[in-house]
C-alpha positions in Angstrom: -54.8 97.4 44.6 -58.3 98.1 45.7 -57.2 98.5 49.0 -54.8 101.2 47.6 -56.9 103.1 45.7 -59.5 103.0 48.9 -56.8 104.8 51.1 -55.0 106.8 48.8 -56.1 110.2 50.4 -55.1 108.8 54.1 -51.8 107.9 52.7 -51.0 111.3 51.7 -52.2 113.1 54.1 -49.6 110.8 56.3 -46.9 111.4 53.9 -46.9 115.5 54.2 -47.2 115.3 58.1 -44.1 113.6 58.2 -42.6 116.1 55.5 -43.3 119.0 57.6 -42.6 117.7 60.9 -39.4 116.2 60.2 -36.1 117.8 62.2 -32.9 118.7 60.2 -30.6 115.7 59.8 -27.6 117.3 59.2 -23.9 116.7 60.7 -23.0 118.2 63.7 -20.2 118.4 66.0 -20.0 117.3 69.3 -20.3 120.0 71.3 -22.2 121.6 68.5 -24.8 119.0 69.0 -24.8 119.2 73.1 -25.6 123.0 73.1 -28.1 123.0 69.9 -32.0 123.9 70.6 -34.4 124.2 67.8 -36.0 128.0 67.5 -39.8 127.9 67.8 -40.5 128.7 63.7 -38.8 125.9 63.3 -41.2 123.3 65.1 -44.5 125.4 64.2 -46.8 124.2 61.0 -47.6 127.0 58.6 -51.3 127.9 59.1 -52.2 127.7 55.3 -50.9 124.1 55.6 -53.2 123.2 58.8 -56.3 124.4 57.0 -55.4 122.4 54.0 -54.7 119.2 56.3 -58.4 120.1 57.8 -60.2 120.0 54.4 -58.2 117.0 53.4 -59.3 115.1 56.5 -63.1 116.0 55.5 -62.8 115.0 52.2 -61.3 111.7 53.2 -64.3 111.5 55.6 -66.7 112.4 52.8 -65.3 109.7 50.5 -65.3 106.8 53.1 -68.9 107.6 53.3 -69.7 107.3 50.0 -67.8 104.3 49.7 -70.1 102.8 52.3 -73.4 104.0 50.8 -72.6 102.5 47.6 -71.8 99.2 48.8 -75.2 99.4 50.8 -76.8 100.3 48.3 -75.3 97.2 46.1 -76.6 94.9 48.9 -80.0 96.1 49.0 -80.5 95.7 45.2 -79.4 92.2 45.8 -81.4 91.5 48.6 -84.6 93.8 48.4 -85.9 92.6 51.9 -82.5 93.4 53.7 -83.2 96.3 56.3 -80.3 98.8 56.7 -79.8 101.7 59.0 -79.7 105.3 57.6 -76.3 107.3 57.6 -76.1 110.3 60.1 -76.4 113.5 58.3 -73.3 115.7 57.2 -75.4 118.9 57.5 -74.4 118.8 60.9 -71.1 119.6 60.5 -69.4 123.1 60.2 -70.2 124.6 57.0 -66.6 126.6 57.0 -64.7 123.2 56.4 -66.1 122.6 53.2 -69.3 123.3 51.3 -69.2 119.8 49.8 -69.5 118.1 53.1 -73.3 119.3 53.7 -74.6 117.4 51.0 -75.3 113.7 50.8 -74.2 111.8 47.9 -76.5 110.4 45.2 -76.0 106.9 46.5 -76.6 107.7 50.2 -79.7 109.7 49.5 -81.1 107.3 48.0 -80.6 104.7 50.5 -81.7 107.3 53.5 -85.1 107.9 50.9 -85.7 104.2 50.4 -85.6 104.0 54.4 -87.8 107.0 55.4 -90.3 106.4 52.9 -93.6 105.0 54.6 -93.6 101.1 54.6 -95.7 99.6 52.3 -98.8 98.0 52.6 -98.7 94.2 53.5 -100.0 91.6 51.2 -103.3 90.2 52.6 -102.8 86.4 53.8 -104.4 84.0 51.9 -107.4 82.4 53.4 -106.6 79.3 55.6 -103.2 79.7 54.8 -101.3 80.4 58.1 -101.5 76.9 59.3 -101.0 73.0 58.2 -104.7 71.7 57.9 -103.6 68.1 56.3 -104.7 67.1 59.6 -108.6 67.8 58.9 -111.0 65.0 58.1 -112.1 66.0 54.4 -108.8 67.3 53.9 -106.1 65.9 51.3 -102.8 65.6 52.7 -100.8 66.2 49.7 -98.2 69.4 50.5 -96.5 69.3 47.0 -97.4 69.4 43.7 -95.2 68.0 41.4 -95.9 69.8 38.3 -97.7 73.1 38.0 -97.8 76.7 36.1 -99.4 79.9 36.1 -102.2 78.5 34.3 -103.0 75.0 35.7 -102.6 72.9 38.6 -103.3 69.4 37.5 -104.7 66.8 40.0 -105.0 63.0 39.4 -106.5 60.5 41.5 -107.4 56.9 41.6 -109.5 54.8 44.0 -109.6 50.9 44.0 -110.8 49.1 46.5 -112.1 45.2 47.0 -114.7 44.4 50.1 -115.4 41.1 51.6 -118.6 41.0 52.9 -119.3 38.1 55.6 -123.0 38.0 54.5 -121.7 36.4 51.4 -124.5 37.9 49.1 -124.6 35.6 46.2 -124.8 38.5 43.6 -121.9 40.3 45.2 -124.6 43.5 45.5 -123.6 45.8 48.3 -126.6 48.1 49.6 -126.9 50.8 51.9 -123.7 52.7 50.9 -122.5 55.5 48.7 -119.3 54.5 49.0 -119.0 50.6 48.7 -121.0 48.8 45.9 -119.4 45.1 45.1 -118.7 42.4 47.4 -115.3 39.7 46.4 -114.2 41.9 43.8 -111.5 44.4 43.1 -113.4 47.4 41.6 -112.3 51.0 40.3 -113.9 53.4 42.7 -113.0 56.4 40.9 -110.5 57.0 38.5 -110.4 61.2 38.3 -108.2 63.3 36.1 -108.3 67.3 35.7 -107.3 70.0 37.6 -107.9 73.7 38.5 -107.4 76.4 35.6 -106.4 80.1 36.7 -105.3 83.1 34.9 -105.9 86.6 35.2 -108.5 86.3 38.1 -110.4 83.9 35.9 -111.1 80.1 37.4 -112.2 76.6 36.4 -111.9 73.1 37.6 -112.4 70.2 35.8 -112.4 66.2 37.3 -113.5 63.7 36.0 -114.9 60.4 37.7 -114.7 57.3 35.9 -115.3 53.6 37.6 -118.4 53.0 40.0 -119.1 56.5 40.9 -119.9 57.3 37.3 -123.0 54.7 37.8 -123.7 54.8 41.6 -123.8 58.7 42.2 -126.3 59.4 39.4 -128.4 56.4 40.4 -129.4 58.6 43.9 -130.8 61.5 42.1 -134.4 61.5 41.4 -134.5 65.0 40.1 -133.7 63.6 36.6 -137.2 62.2 36.3 -138.3 65.5 36.0 -138.9 66.5 32.0 -136.5 65.6 28.9 -133.0 65.0 28.4 -130.7 62.4 29.6 -129.0 64.7 32.4 -127.7 61.4 33.6 -125.7 60.7 30.6 -125.2 64.0 30.2 -123.3 64.3 33.8 -122.0 61.1 35.0 -118.4 61.3 34.3 -118.0 64.5 36.1 -117.5 64.8 39.5 -116.8 68.4 39.7 -117.1 70.8 36.1 -117.2 74.7 37.3 -116.1 78.1 36.4 -115.8 81.4 37.6 -114.0 84.7 38.8 -111.8 85.9 41.7 -112.3 89.3 43.0 -109.4 91.1 44.9 -111.3 92.6 47.8 -111.7 91.7 51.4 -109.3 88.7 51.7 -111.0 87.2 48.3 -114.0 86.4 46.7 -114.8 83.8 44.6 -118.1 83.4 42.2 -118.6 80.1 40.7 -120.9 78.3 38.5 -121.5 74.8 37.7 -121.2 71.4 39.3 -119.2 71.8 42.9 -118.5 69.3 45.8 -120.5 69.8 48.9 -119.0 69.0 52.3 -122.6 68.2 54.2 -121.3 65.2 56.4 -117.5 66.9 56.8 -116.3 63.9 54.6 -114.8 64.1 51.0 -116.4 62.5 48.1 -113.0 61.5 47.5 -111.9 58.9 50.2 -107.9 59.5 50.0 -109.2 62.8 51.8 -111.1 61.0 54.6 -110.1 59.4 57.9 -112.1 56.2 56.7 -113.5 54.5 53.9 -117.1 54.2 54.7 -118.3 57.1 56.6 -121.5 57.1 58.7 -124.9 57.5 57.6 -124.7 61.1 58.0 -122.0 61.5 55.9 -122.8 58.6 53.2 -126.9 59.6 53.1 -126.4 63.7 52.3 -125.4 65.2 49.2 -121.9 64.7 47.7 -122.5 67.2 44.9 -124.5 70.6 44.0 -125.3 71.8 40.7 -125.4 75.7 40.7 -123.9 78.9 41.8 -122.0 79.7 44.9 -119.9 82.6 46.1 -117.1 82.4 48.4 -116.3 85.2 50.7 -113.5 85.5 52.7 -113.8 88.6 55.3 -110.6 87.3 56.8 -107.8 84.8 56.8 -109.9 82.5 59.2 -113.6 82.9 57.7 -115.4 81.7 54.9 -119.2 82.9 54.0 -120.6 80.7 51.3 -123.8 81.0 50.0 -125.7 78.6 47.4 -128.1 78.8 45.2 -128.6 75.2 43.6 -130.9 73.1 41.6 -131.6 71.0 44.4 -130.5 68.1 47.1 -127.8 66.4 45.2 -129.7 67.0 42.1 -128.5 67.6 38.4 -132.0 69.3 38.0 -134.8 70.8 39.9 -137.3 67.8 41.0 -140.2 70.2 41.0 -140.5 73.9 40.3 -138.2 75.7 43.1 -134.4 75.5 43.4 -132.7 75.1 46.6 -130.7 77.6 49.1 -128.3 77.0 51.8 -124.9 77.8 52.3 -121.7 76.9 54.7 -119.7 79.0 57.2 -116.2 77.8 57.6 -114.2 79.2 60.5 -110.9 78.3 62.1 -110.1 80.4 65.1 -106.9 78.4 65.8 -104.4 76.4 64.1 -106.0 73.1 65.8 -109.7 73.8 65.1 -112.3 73.7 62.5 -115.9 74.3 62.8 -118.3 74.0 59.8 -121.7 74.5 59.4 -124.0 73.9 56.6 -127.6 74.6 55.9 -130.0 73.7 53.3 -133.8 74.9 53.0 -136.2 75.7 50.5 -135.8 73.1 48.1 -138.7 70.7 47.0 -136.6 67.7 46.3 -139.6 64.7 46.4 -140.0 63.9 42.7 -143.8 64.0 41.6 -144.6 66.0 45.2 -144.7 69.5 44.5 -145.4 70.8 48.0 -143.1 69.0 50.2 -140.2 71.0 51.4 -136.7 70.1 52.9 -134.8 71.8 55.9 -131.8 70.4 56.9 -128.5 71.6 59.3 -125.2 69.6 59.2 -122.5 70.9 61.8 -118.9 69.8 62.5 -115.9 70.5 64.9 -112.5 69.1 64.6 -110.0 69.3 67.1 -106.2 68.7 67.0 -105.8 67.9 70.7 -102.4 66.7 70.3 -99.3 67.4 68.3 -96.0 66.1 68.7 -94.0 65.6 65.3 -91.1 64.0 67.0 -93.0 61.3 69.2 -93.9 57.8 67.8 -97.4 58.8 68.8 -97.3 62.4 66.6 -100.7 63.5 66.1 -104.5 63.0 67.7 -107.5 64.7 66.8 -111.4 64.2 66.7 -114.4 65.2 64.8 -117.9 65.5 65.7 -120.7 66.0 63.4 -124.6 66.3 64.2 -127.1 66.7 61.7 -131.1 67.4 62.2 -133.8 68.2 59.3 -136.9 67.5 58.4 -140.0 67.4 55.1 -143.0 69.4 55.6 -146.1 69.5 53.6 -147.5 67.2 50.8 -148.7 65.0 53.6 -146.0 64.8 56.2 -144.9 67.2 58.7 -141.9 68.4 61.1 -143.4 67.7 64.6 -145.2 64.2 64.4 -148.2 62.7 63.7 -150.3 66.0 63.4 -152.9 67.6 60.7 -150.0 67.6 58.4 -149.2 64.1 58.2 -146.8 61.6 60.0 -143.3 62.8 61.2 -140.8 63.0 58.3 -137.5 64.2 60.0 -133.9 63.0 60.4 -131.6 62.8 63.0 -128.1 61.8 63.1 -124.4 62.2 64.9 -121.1 60.8 64.3 -117.8 60.5 65.8 -114.3 60.0 64.7 -110.7 59.6 66.7 -107.8 59.9 64.3 -104.0 58.8 65.5 -101.1 59.3 63.4 -98.0 57.4 64.3 -94.4 57.7 63.3 -94.4 61.0 61.5 -97.5 60.0 59.7 -96.5 56.9 58.0 -99.1 54.9 59.8 -102.7 56.2 60.6 -105.4 54.8 63.0 -109.4 56.1 63.1 -112.2 54.7 65.2 -115.6 55.9 65.1 -119.2 55.5 64.2 -122.7 57.3 64.4 -126.3 56.6 64.3 -129.2 58.1 62.6 -133.2 58.3 63.2 -134.9 59.1 59.9 -138.8 58.3 59.7 -140.3 58.3 56.5 -136.6 57.4 55.2 -136.3 60.4 52.5 -132.4 60.2 53.1 -131.9 56.4 53.6 -130.2 55.2 50.5 -132.7 52.8 49.1 -131.2 49.4 48.5 -130.6 48.9 44.5 -133.2 45.8 44.1 -133.6 44.7 40.9 -132.0 47.6 39.6 -134.0 50.3 41.7 -133.4 54.1 41.4 -134.0 57.3 43.0 -136.6 58.0 39.8 -138.1 54.6 40.0 -138.8 54.5 43.7 -140.3 57.8 43.5 -143.3 55.9 41.7 -143.1 52.6 43.7 -140.6 50.7 45.9 -142.5 47.3 46.5 -139.2 45.7 48.5 -138.0 48.6 50.6 -140.9 51.2 51.2 -140.3 54.9 51.8 -143.7 56.1 52.8 -144.6 58.8 55.4 -143.8 57.2 58.5 -142.0 54.4 57.9 -139.4 53.8 60.5 -135.8 53.5 59.9 -133.0 53.5 62.7 -129.3 52.7 62.3 -125.8 52.5 64.0 -122.3 51.8 62.8 -118.7 51.6 63.9 -115.7 51.2 62.0 -111.5 50.5 62.6 -109.5 51.7 59.9 -105.3 51.4 59.6 -103.6 53.5 56.9 -100.1 52.9 55.6 -98.6 56.1 53.7 -95.0 55.6 52.6 -95.4 58.7 50.6 -98.0 61.8 50.3 -99.4 60.4 47.1 -100.4 57.3 48.3 -102.7 55.4 51.0 -103.0 51.9 51.6 -106.2 51.1 53.4 -107.6 48.4 55.8 -110.8 49.1 57.1 -113.7 46.7 59.3 -117.4 47.9 59.3 -120.1 46.8 61.5 -123.7 48.1 60.5 -127.0 47.2 62.2 -130.3 48.6 61.1 -134.0 47.7 62.8 -135.5 46.8 59.6 -134.1 44.5 57.6 -131.7 46.5 54.8 -128.5 44.8 54.0 -127.7 42.4 51.2 -127.6 38.6 52.6 -126.4 35.6 51.3 -129.6 35.3 48.8 -128.8 38.5 47.2 -131.3 41.3 45.7 -131.1 40.3 41.9 -133.9 38.5 40.7 -133.4 35.2 38.6 -131.7 36.3 35.2 -131.1 39.6 36.3 -132.8 42.9 36.9 -135.8 42.5 34.5 -136.2 46.6 33.9 -139.4 47.3 36.1 -138.1 47.6 39.7 -141.2 49.6 40.5 -142.9 46.2 40.2 -142.7 43.0 42.2 -141.1 40.1 40.4 -141.4 36.6 40.1 -139.9 33.7 40.8 -138.8 33.1 37.3 -137.5 36.8 37.1 -140.4 38.2 35.1 -142.1 41.2 36.2 -145.7 40.9 37.7 -146.5 44.2 36.5 -148.4 44.6 39.9 -147.0 47.1 42.8 -149.1 45.1 45.8 -148.5 41.8 46.7 -151.6 39.9 46.7 -152.4 41.3 42.7 -148.5 39.9 42.3 -149.0 36.6 43.7 -151.9 36.1 41.1 -150.2 37.5 38.3 -147.0 35.0 39.1 -148.8 32.0 39.3 -150.3 32.1 42.8 -149.0 31.7 46.5 -146.1 33.3 48.0 -143.2 31.1 46.4 -144.4 32.6 43.1 -142.8 35.8 43.8 -139.6 36.7 44.4 -138.5 38.4 47.6 -134.5 39.9 47.9 -132.8 38.6 51.0 -132.5 41.7 53.3 -130.5 41.5 56.8 -130.5 43.7 59.8 -127.0 43.2 60.5 -123.7 43.5 58.2 -119.9 43.5 58.7 -117.2 43.6 56.1 -113.6 44.3 55.6 -112.7 46.8 52.5 -109.1 47.3 51.4 -107.8 50.0 49.0 -105.2 51.6 47.2 -105.8 55.3 46.8 -103.5 57.9 45.0 -103.5 61.6 44.5 -101.2 63.8 42.3 
């Protein structure tokens, strides 16, 4: 029926042509039929009929164009991104045929107007959204979020490990790490529950840290000893907590205030995101978080400039009277390259030493130099990080034993190479690094007798951190990952670490008999009680006389261990 309606005018025209051109069909005699001829008048068509036929032909063309325009408009409405061609203008046809043929139908005009209008300005690309960056060290590899909404994007993390330390410490205590803390035990490193809130350009993020992180991370912050209020209790259960606003300028500008992660040392605070579980010193001994204000500026889709105004170097508070300033520059010129530079300065981060200042630079490059998804060995990439810094003032200097005091500096480097197999089902990482840190101001203090960064600022009798104290160390590791799903990693890792001074926990442990006595700034007696003395001679006298009357931790120059972990991220 639709076909008949669409072609009714063409059928009518054909009928008229047949009617006016048909020859007479009456009977003839044989002789008359042989000699009979038609007159010219009978074979000619009336001019009036020809004019009418011509008008009908043009009308049919108009109706066909109108029908085609209507179909095109319907298709464009169903698929807004559909590209269509403009129809030719009827105004080029003679006006003498029909006035109606010189104008567009309304549907046709709408289509042509849409196509000839200036193109809309394309939306700016989201920063770092035009490539897959899940291969980066420090980035999670999850690509899909099971449940998301316009207001909230959830995030859940679980990290559980088991360490077998070949030194076999009797108290199961591991020192010199911000990732591993107990040996021969299954430990919950972190249970993080939270996510990102985002609505009408307002943003916020919350992530908890339940488990070992809630005790070990605050322990390394000396700033909480400056002034009143228990900041450790206030903050220990959150790893990230900030709010802010997104400005729709350039490729985006974010202003956030609160506790946010630091990526000094390249590795993420969350082990699921990293190529290895125990990173080298350049990462493990540098900040995991800051408390302050950051501004993330994205001039292009491949560049981030992020200045910080923060309380200090991984500090909940300010250790003295001056906050720290710093920032990060992140540049991804190619999908296979990531360049990051973190810089920090002006902070006075040594508790009870108000005139000592700290500066630091941390620079990394990551390159994916092999990418064949269908090969058994499908990806290879490496990361290289180099750090340099120093402290000056307050009896130390950056450049050696000069008038300002002994040299207090930090030099470090680490390199890791990552291999992915069988479409990222398996991963293998080899790497390591080394540091030189005279003055030990960035060495993670062994937790002897419950020593913390606050108590060590007064005195650390067993492992000192005095100006000029030497510390050189290096490490290496091999990591194997099994990743059956994007949300889980089973990891096995072997680590070897060496220091030029006794540092790692030995078989005898680092805990006095009977447990910590509550006075780590003093020497402990062999019975576990406190001597009340910061010097060895008076401590021996207070404990009953002789070297055997004083407790000494078992510290070694070498440490090797195997750690196994299960890490989940949704």
